[in-house]
C-alpha positions in Angstrom: 0.0 0.0 0.0 2.3 2.6 1.2 5.7 2.2 -0.1 8.1 4.5 1.8 11.6 5.0 0.8 13.7 6.3 3.7 16.2 8.0 1.5 13.4 10.0 -0.1 11.9 11.0 3.3 15.3 12.1 4.7 16.6 13.5 1.5 13.8 16.0 0.8 13.7 17.6 4.3 17.3 17.4 5.1 17.5 20.7 6.9 14.5 20.0 9.0 16.1 16.8 10.4 19.4 18.6 11.0 17.6 21.3 13.0 15.6 18.7 15.0 18.9 16.9 15.9 20.6 20.2 16.9 17.6 21.1 19.1 17.6 17.7 20.7 21.4 17.9 21.4 21.0 21.4 22.9 18.1 20.3 25.0 20.2 17.3 26.3 23.1 19.7 27.0 21.0 22.2 28.9 19.5 19.4 31.0 22.8 17.8 31.9 24.7 21.1 32.7 22.0 23.3 34.1 18.8 21.6 35.1 20.3 18.5 36.6 22.5 20.6 38.9 19.4 22.6 40.0 17.4 19.5 40.7 20.0 18.5 43.4 19.8 22.0 44.8 16.0 21.9 44.9 16.1 18.6 46.7 18.5 20.0 49.3 16.2 23.1 49.8 13.1 20.9 50.1 14.9 18.8 52.8 16.0 21.9 54.7 12.5 23.3 54.5 11.1 20.0 55.8 13.4 20.1 58.8 12.6 23.7 59.6 8.9 23.0 59.3 9.2 20.0 61.6 11.1 22.1 64.2 8.5 24.9 64.0 5.7 22.4 64.5 7.4 20.8 67.4 8.0 24.3 69.0 4.3 25.2 68.4 3.3 21.9 70.0 5.5 22.5 73.0 4.2 26.1 73.4 0.5 25.1 73.1 0.8 22.1 75.4 0.4 24.2 78.6 -2.4 26.1 77.0 -4.1 22.8 76.0 -3.7 21.4 79.6 -5.1 24.6 81.1 -8.0 24.5 78.7 -8.7 20.9 79.7 -8.5 21.8 83.4 -10.9 24.7 82.9 -13.3 22.4 81.1 -13.0 19.8 83.8 -13.7 22.4 86.5 -16.7 23.7 84.5 -18.0 20.2 84.3 -18.1 20.0 88.1 -20.0 23.2 88.5 -23.6 22.3 89.1 -26.6 24.0 87.3 -28.5 26.8 89.0 -31.3 24.3 89.8 -28.9 22.7 92.4 -28.7 25.9 94.5 -31.2 24.6 97.1 -29.0 21.5 97.5 -26.0 23.7 98.2 -28.0 25.6 100.8 -29.3 22.5 102.5 -25.8 21.0 102.5 -24.4 24.1 104.2 -27.2 24.0 106.9 -26.6 20.3 107.3 -22.8 20.9 107.9 -23.7 23.5 110.6 -26.3 21.3 112.3 -24.0 18.2 112.2 -21.5 20.1 114.3 -24.1 21.3 116.7 -23.6 24.9 116.0 -26.0 27.9 115.8 -25.9 30.2 112.9 -27.3 33.6 112.1 -29.7 34.2 109.3 -28.1 33.7 105.8 -29.0 35.9 102.9 -27.8 34.8 99.5 -26.9 37.4 96.8 -26.7 36.2 93.2 -24.6 38.1 90.7 -23.4 37.4 87.2 -19.8 36.4 87.2 -17.7 37.7 84.4 -16.3 34.2 83.8 -17.9 31.9 81.2 -21.5 32.9 82.0 -21.5 31.6 85.5 -23.7 32.9 88.4 -22.0 33.6 91.7 -23.9 33.3 95.0 -22.4 34.9 98.1 -23.5 34.9 101.7 -22.2 36.1 105.0 -23.3 34.7 108.4 -22.1 34.1 111.9 -21.7 30.7 113.7 -21.4 30.4 117.4 -20.0 27.4 119.3 -16.8 25.8 120.7 -13.6 26.5 118.7 -13.1 22.8 118.1 -16.5 22.5 116.5 -15.9 25.6 114.4 -12.7 24.1 113.1 -14.6 20.9 112.3 -17.2 22.9 110.4 -14.4 24.4 108.3 -12.9 21.0 107.6 -16.4 19.6 106.6 -16.9 22.6 104.2 -13.5 21.9 102.7 -14.1 18.2 102.3 -17.7 18.6 101.0 -18.6 17.6 97.4 -20.2 21.0 97.0 -18.0 23.8 95.8 -17.4 26.4 98.5 -15.2 29.4 98.2 -14.2 30.9 101.6 -14.0 34.6 100.9 -13.5 35.8 104.5 -13.2 34.4 108.0 -12.8 36.0 111.4 -13.1 34.8 115.0 -14.4 36.7 118.0 -14.6 35.5 121.6 -17.1 37.2 123.9 -16.6 34.7 126.8 -13.9 35.3 129.4 -13.0 31.6 129.4 -13.0 31.6 125.5 -15.2 28.5 125.4 -17.8 30.1 123.2 -16.4 31.6 119.9 -18.2 33.4 117.2 -17.0 32.8 113.6 -18.0 35.2 110.9 -17.9 33.5 107.5 -18.2 34.8 104.0 -18.9 32.1 101.4 -19.5 32.0 97.7 -20.1 29.4 95.1 -20.7 29.3 91.3 -23.5 27.8 89.2 -24.0 27.4 85.5 
């Protein structure tokens, strides 16, 4: 069908094939003397960049680790803060602590106020408790060991008895609710 003669194909377009061969040889020369050298340099730069990036990531991880731990601690603390509906339980627990130790307390008035932290509500109260010093100390220990969250804002002791058997403790407490 097709009868091709190689001499005829190469003979008619001789200059075309010479230029193609020259371009091919120049392309090969440029690759060997210029691009190949740059490929090695590019690989070195990529390796250096990878090492620097790994160091920066490690540094960022080390710097954010305390922040992450602090955030987890705050979230854990917030998880332990009861909802506002648990306020009567908190009040009854405080009264139970006082009665358990056989003490007499003054009237307690609770003042709610919005805390600037995380949308919490802070309840504060001030009251006096009278009784033997040992029982007052036991009350403080019971408050500290209670499952309820108590913040002792202020405490003072006054003795009106000459023998100092009867002591009055003025206590300022607060707590937080969601």
